[in-house]
VEXPA-551903 format. One record per residue: residue number from 1; residue in one letter; x, y, z of N, C-alpha, C, CB in turn. Coordinates in nm, 4 decimals. Glycine has a CB too. Example, Ala and Ser with C-alpha at 12.3 -4.5 7.8 and 13.67 -1.06 7.14 Angstrom:
2
R   num   residu        n_x        n_y        n_z       ca_x       ca_y       ca_z        c_x        c_y        c_z       cb_x       cb_y       cb_z
R     1        a     1.3190    -0.5690     0.7800     1.2300    -0.4500     0.7800     1.3200    -0.3300     0.7800     1.1308    -0.4473     0.9046
R     2        s     1.2850    -0.2250     0.7080     1.3670    -0.1060     0.7140     1.2900     0.0030     0.7870     1.4084    -0.0598     0.5725
# end
This chain:
68
R   num   residu        n_x        n_y        n_z       ca_x       ca_y       ca_z        c_x        c_y        c_z       cb_x       cb_y       cb_z
R     1        m    -3.2416     3.7248     1.4855    -3.1661     3.8217     1.5616    -3.2598     3.9340     1.6040    -3.0467     3.8762     1.4796
R     2        k    -3.2305     3.9933     1.7138    -3.3172     4.0956     1.7688    -3.2910     4.2326     1.7084    -3.3005     4.1018     1.9175
R     3        q    -3.1679     4.2626     1.6736    -3.1339     4.3922     1.6175    -3.1027     4.3760     1.4699    -3.0147     4.4556     1.6921
R     4        s    -3.1400     4.4744     1.3922    -3.0960     4.4733     1.2542    -2.9912     4.5823     1.2389    -3.2155     4.4941     1.1555
R     5        s    -2.8834     4.5487     1.1756    -2.7763     4.6452     1.1549    -2.6956     4.6027     1.0345    -2.6863     4.6575     1.2802
R     6        i    -2.6133     4.6919     0.9877    -2.5239     4.6596     0.8770    -2.4072     4.5804     0.9345    -2.4742     4.7893     0.8024
R     7        h    -2.3801     4.4668     0.8737    -2.2741     4.3796     0.9243    -2.1447     4.4071     0.8490    -2.3141     4.2307     0.9109
R     8        i    -2.0504     4.4636     0.9186    -1.9210     4.4931     0.8578    -1.8186     4.4033     0.9268    -1.8829     4.6467     0.8715
R     9        f    -1.7809     4.2977     0.8590    -1.6944     4.1988     0.9195    -1.5536     4.2513     0.9441    -1.6887     4.0768     0.8330
R    10        e    -1.5136     4.3527     0.8688    -1.3810     4.4106     0.8894    -1.3705     4.4782     1.0260    -1.3492     4.5111     0.7786
R    11        d    -1.4851     4.5178     1.0841    -1.4852     4.5850     1.2140    -1.4741     4.4891     1.3318    -1.6101     4.6666     1.2284
R    12        l    -1.4910     4.3601     1.3078    -1.4760     4.2645     1.4170    -1.3301     4.2568     1.4586    -1.5280     4.1251     1.3759
R    13        k    -1.3081     4.2552     1.5874    -1.1718     4.2484     1.6399    -1.1545     4.1240     1.7253    -1.1383     4.3742     1.7218
R    14        k    -1.0310     4.0810     1.7376    -0.9972     3.9653     1.8194    -1.0484     3.9857     1.9618    -0.8445     3.9409     1.8194
R    15        n    -1.1011     3.8804     2.0203    -1.1525     3.8744     2.1576    -1.2876     3.9417     2.1781    -1.0541     3.9365     2.2493
R    16        e    -1.3547     3.9869     2.0723    -1.4884     4.0428     2.0882    -1.5892     3.9291     2.1040    -1.5255     4.1330     1.9674
R    17        l    -1.6895     3.9523     2.1867    -1.7965     3.8560     2.2068    -1.9096     3.8882     2.1105    -1.8464     3.8573     2.3538
R    18        i    -1.9549     3.7868     2.0366    -2.0646     3.8065     1.9422    -2.1739     3.7025     1.9658    -2.0134     3.7988     1.7968
R    19        a    -2.2943     3.7376     1.9268    -2.4050     3.6427     1.9168    -2.4266     3.6233     1.7673    -2.5377     3.6943     1.9914
R    20        y    -2.4375     3.5001     1.7225    -2.4510     3.4749     1.5791    -2.5528     3.3657     1.5528    -2.3161     3.4366     1.5181
R    21        n    -2.5973     3.3624     1.4305    -2.6843     3.2559     1.3831    -2.6722     3.2517     1.2312    -2.8333     3.2780     1.4286
R    22        y    -2.7043     3.1371     1.1750    -2.7032     3.1252     1.0299    -2.8285     3.1909     0.9737    -2.6943     2.9765     0.9861
R    23        l    -2.8181     3.2486     0.8556    -2.9317     3.3142     0.7924    -3.0500     3.2184     0.7800    -2.8921     3.3680     0.6546
R    24        f    -3.1681     3.2668     0.8082    -3.2931     3.1923     0.7958    -3.2987     3.0683     0.8850    -3.3134     3.1515     0.6525
R    25        s    -3.2215     3.0661     0.9923    -3.2214     2.9531     1.0842    -3.3235     2.9754     1.1953    -3.0810     2.9316     1.1435
R    26        n    -3.3872     2.8693     1.2376    -3.4825     2.8758     1.3485    -3.4180     2.8417     1.4823    -3.5986     2.7818     1.3226
R    27        e    -3.2890     2.8146     1.4824    -3.2187     2.7793     1.6050    -3.2006     2.9016     1.6941    -3.0829     2.7166     1.5727
R    28        e    -3.1735     2.8764     1.8208    -3.1383     2.9838     1.9144    -3.0054     3.0444     1.8700    -3.1293     2.9305     2.0622
R    29        e    -2.9854     3.1743     1.8966    -2.8569     3.2332     1.8618    -2.7491     3.1778     1.9540    -2.8625     3.3877     1.8707
R    30        k    -2.6287     3.1722     1.9022    -2.5153     3.1166     1.9754    -2.4180     3.2292     2.0085    -2.4447     3.0044     1.8932
R    31        f    -2.3356     3.2064     2.1086    -2.2377     3.3065     2.1505    -2.0976     3.2535     2.1252    -2.2561     3.3434     2.2999
R    32        a    -2.0068     3.3447     2.0875    -1.8701     3.3039     2.0571    -1.7753     3.4226     2.0738    -1.8608     3.2466     1.9136
R    33        i    -1.6477     3.3904     2.0856    -1.5413     3.4902     2.0925    -1.4670     3.4879     1.9592    -1.4436     3.4624     2.2130
R    34        v    -1.4476     3.6040     1.9004    -1.3797     3.6148     1.7713    -1.2302     3.5891     1.7894    -1.4038     3.7545     1.7077
R    35        l    -1.1764     3.4985     1.7084    -1.0324     3.4721     1.7088    -0.9632     3.5484     1.5958    -1.0053     3.3207     1.6954
R    36        t    -1.0139     3.5326     1.4741    -0.9588     3.6049     1.3588    -1.0682     3.6278     1.2552    -0.8401     3.5268     1.2960
R    37        v    -1.0435     3.7226     1.1664    -1.1283     3.7451     1.0491    -1.0359     3.7374     0.9286    -1.2053     3.8849     1.0559
R    38        k    -1.0603     3.6363     0.8443    -0.9738     3.6134     0.7285    -1.0512     3.6394     0.5998    -0.9174     3.4693     0.7294
R    39        t    -0.9825     3.6889     0.4983    -1.0472     3.7067     0.3683    -1.0639     3.5704     0.3015    -0.9647     3.8031     0.2773
R    40        d    -1.1672     3.5598     0.2177    -1.1983     3.4331     0.1522    -1.2554     3.4642     0.0138    -1.2990     3.3476     0.2376
R    41        l    -1.2219     3.3840    -0.0845    -1.2703     3.4080    -0.2203    -1.4178     3.3744    -0.2367    -1.1892     3.3276    -0.3186
R    42        n    -1.4688     3.2780    -0.1629    -1.6085     3.2370    -0.1774    -1.7055     3.3205    -0.0950    -1.6227     3.0932    -0.1390
R    43        f    -1.6714     3.3477     0.0298    -1.7636     3.4148     0.1212    -1.7210     3.5562     0.1575    -1.7778     3.3342     0.2461
R    44        n    -1.6170     3.6066     0.0960    -1.5604     3.7377     0.1236    -1.4798     3.7374     0.2529    -1.6706     3.8420     0.1311
R    45        y    -1.5388     3.6855     0.3629    -1.4672     3.6729     0.4906    -1.5046     3.5427     0.5590    -1.4983     3.7924     0.5831
R    46        i    -1.4101     3.4897     0.6343    -1.4330     3.3772     0.7241    -1.4016     3.4280     0.8644    -1.3444     3.2505     0.6854
R    47        v    -1.4974     3.4139     0.9543    -1.4783     3.4564     1.0924    -1.4487     3.3315     1.1751    -1.6045     3.5333     1.1473
R    48        e    -1.3285     3.3249     1.2283    -1.2899     3.2119     1.3117    -1.3258     3.2463     1.4562    -1.1367     3.1792     1.2969
R    49        v    -1.4079     3.1608     1.5193    -1.4566     3.1885     1.6543    -1.4332     3.0696     1.7459    -1.6053     3.2242     1.6516
R    50        l    -1.4387     3.0976     1.8754    -1.4327     2.9943     1.9781    -1.5673     2.9948     2.0486    -1.3139     3.0184     2.0792
R    51        s    -1.6376     2.8827     2.0423    -1.7700     2.8728     2.1041    -1.7744     2.7482     2.1922    -1.8826     2.8682     1.9958
R    52        e    -1.8921     2.7177     2.2439    -1.9083     2.5972     2.3248    -1.8731     2.4716     2.2459    -2.0512     2.5874     2.3767
R    53        e    -1.8951     2.4770     2.1162    -1.8695     2.3628     2.0288    -1.7228     2.3504     1.9892    -1.9543     2.3736     1.9048
R    54        g    -1.6411     2.4467     2.0270    -1.4998     2.4464     1.9914    -1.4677     2.5572     1.8930    -1.4601     2.3121     1.9332
R    55        k    -1.3601     2.5391     1.8200    -1.3158     2.6375     1.7219    -1.3924     2.6157     1.5916    -1.1620     2.6278     1.6984
R    56        i    -1.4591     2.7217     1.5428    -1.5448     2.7110     1.4249    -1.5091     2.8216     1.3260    -1.6951     2.7190     1.4645
R    57        d    -1.5125     2.7885     1.1971    -1.4982     2.8872     1.0907    -1.6375     2.9196     1.0383    -1.4046     2.8350     0.9756
R    58        l    -1.6784     3.0453     1.0530    -1.8106     3.0887     1.0086    -1.7989     3.1669     0.8782    -1.8792     3.1744     1.1170
R    59        p    -1.8607     3.1197     0.7709    -1.8591     3.1944     0.6452    -1.9441     3.3210     0.6585    -1.9109     3.1062     0.5284
R    60        a    -1.8854     3.4340     0.6326    -1.9526     3.5622     0.6525    -2.0757     3.5773     0.5655    -1.8575     3.6753     0.6248
R    61        g    -2.0812     3.5142     0.4523    -2.1944     3.5298     0.3623    -2.3218     3.4621     0.4082    -2.1585     3.4781     0.2302
R    62        i    -2.3132     3.3733     0.5065    -2.4335     3.3003     0.5472    -2.4634     3.3116     0.6963    -2.4196     3.1552     0.5103
R    63        i    -2.4025     3.4094     0.7645    -2.4352     3.4312     0.9058    -2.4774     3.5760     0.9281    -2.3145     3.3957     0.9963
R    64        e    -2.5491     3.5954     1.0382    -2.5750     3.7292     1.0872    -2.5265     3.7321     1.2300    -2.7265     3.7682     1.0761
R    65        y    -2.4780     3.8475     1.2744    -2.4219     3.8547     1.4085    -2.4496     3.9922     1.4683    -2.2702     3.8257     1.4062
R    66        r    -2.4297     3.9983     1.5983    -2.4311     4.1275     1.6676    -2.3252     4.1224     1.7766    -2.5733     4.1600     1.7278
R    67        k    -2.2622     4.2352     1.7993    -2.1608     4.2454     1.9043    -2.2307     4.2560     2.0392    -2.0669     4.3679     1.8806
R    68        i    -2.1688     4.1998     2.1390    -2.2237     4.2067     2.2755    -2.1298     4.2862     2.3632    -2.2459     4.0650     2.3348
# end
């Protein structure tokens, strides 16, 4: 990711556009629209997004993101 910032998943709102990638991944960052942010016992939060690949659940503990 190009910017470093504190990631507060509670601040994500429905319909926001984000760029995300998995931690320590060498892949290009991906873009998605936030659908919901749900609490989770394992990852603290699950961010449900709509991307080119379809509807995806992203575990908050293993992704980094930035708002666009």
